[in-house]
N, C-alpha and C positions, 0 to 999 in steps of 0.2 A: 396273469395276463401281462404281457410285455407292453411297455409304454416308453415314451421319451419325454424328459423335462429339460427345460433350458437352464443351463448353468450360467448365472449372471456374470461371473468374473471374466469369462472368455467368450460368452455368447455362443456356446456350443450345446447342441442337444446331446444329452447323456442317457444311456439306457437305464430304465427303471422297471420295477416290477410292482404290480398290484396283487396282493395276496390276502387271503383270509387271515385275520389277526387272531388265530386260535392259540398258538404256542408262544406268542410274544407278550411282553409286558406292555399293555396298552396305556397310552398317555392319560393323564388326569389333570385336574385343577392344580394340584400341588407342584406340577412340573411346568407351570406357566401356560397351560392350554385353557381355552375358554370352556370346553366341555370335558366331562368326566367319562371318557370312552370306556374305561375299565368298569366302572360302576353301572353306567347306562346299559352296557351290553348284557351284563348279568341280570339286572333288574327288569329290563324291558324285552329281554329275549331277542336282541337284534343280531344281525349278521354284520360284523365289523371287518372292514378291509383297510389295509395299510398300504402306503406307497413308500417304497425305499429305492435307493439307487443300487445298481448292480454291484458297484464297488464298495458299498457300505450298507449292508442289510441290517445292521444294528441301529441305525439312526432313521427314525420315522420322519418322512417329509410331509405327510398328510394322512388324515384318517377320514373314513366314511362309514356311517352306520346306515343300514338298509333293512327294510322289512316289507312284508306284504300285509297291507290293511285288508281285513276281512277275507284273506286268502286270495284276493283277486287284483288288488290295486297296489302297484309298485310305489313305495314311499321312501324318500331319502330323509331319514330321521335327523341325522347330524352329519355335518361336513366341516372340516377345519384343516387349514394348513398349519404346519408346525410354526411355533413362535419365531424360529430363526429364518423363516421364509416370508416374514411380514416386514413392511416398511422399506426404507431406502437401503438398508444393509442386508436385505434378503439374499439368500444363497441361490435359490432356484425359483423359476417362474413356471407357469403352466401346471402346477401341482393340482390346483382346484379343478382346472379344465379336464385333466386326466381322470380325476375321481368322479366328476359329474358325468363325463362320457361313459365311465364304467357303470355308474348307476343307471344310465340310459340303456346300456347294453343289457343289464339285468332286467330292465323293464320289458325288453323284447323277449327275453328268455322266460321270465316268470309271470308276466302280466296275463290275465285271462280275459277273454271276450273283448269288449269295447275298451278295456284298460291296457291291452297289449301295446307296448311302445310308448305309453304315456308315463311320465315320471312326475309325481306330486311331491311337494315339500312345503314347509311353512317357514316364514321369515319372522322370527320373534326376537328382535333386538331390544335393548334396554329402553331406548327412546323411540318415539314415532319417527323422528327425523332420521335416525340411524336405519330403521326398517325401510323407510322410503328410499334412502340412498342405496341400500343393499338390493332392494327390489329392482331399482333402475339398472344396477350393474348386471343382475341376473337376466333382465330383459335384453339389454344391449349386447352383452358378451355371449350369452348362452341361449338366447331365443325364448326365454321363459315368458309365460303369460300370467297375469294376475287373475286369480279366481277367488273371489271373496275378499275378506279383510286381510288375512295373513297368508293365505294359501297361494302358491304358484304352481304351474304345471309346465313341463317341457313337452310339446307335442311330438309325435313320431317323426315328422319331417325334420324338425330341428334336432331331435335326438340322433338321427342318422348322420346329420352334418357334424355334430360334436364327436361322434364315434370315429368318423373319417378324419376329422381335424386333429384329434388328440390321441387316438389309439391306433390308427392305421397309417401313421406317417413314417 
C-alpha cells in the first residue's frame, strides 16, 4: 500500500510503502526498539507490516502487528515507530498515523459482523501515567475511545477519516 510520510528536514511528503514484513529482518529489542517484532510475530502468529520509504526500502520507519481476535475482531497488537523517528531529532513524521490508518483499513477488510471497521488495541505502558498520556494522544490525534481499563477502539467513522488523512493524500 502506498503512503506518504513527512520528511522533517525539508517539510516534504515523501512516498512510502506499507508492506507485509515476511521477507525482511523485523526489528527487535536489541536494535533499540521497544517491541520484539521478530519474536512476537512468530510466537503470537501475527501479521506484521513495515513502513519504508520508496528511496530506502532497507530502513524500516515503523512497524505494525495485526491479528483477528476470535476470527472476527480486528486487533492492533503492536505498533511502533523506529527509534530514529522519535524525539526532536526524528527524521520522519506521520509514520504512526499511516500505520494506524492501515490497521483501520484492515479492520474494514477483515472485520466480521458488528466488528467491521472497528479497530481495538490495548495501551500497556510501564507506568499508569505513561498509559494515560498515550491514551490521551490516541484520543486526540486518532479519534480512539477508551473501552475498559487498557483497551481503546477506533470507531468506523474515525477510521475512515484516518484512512483519508494518511493513506489517500
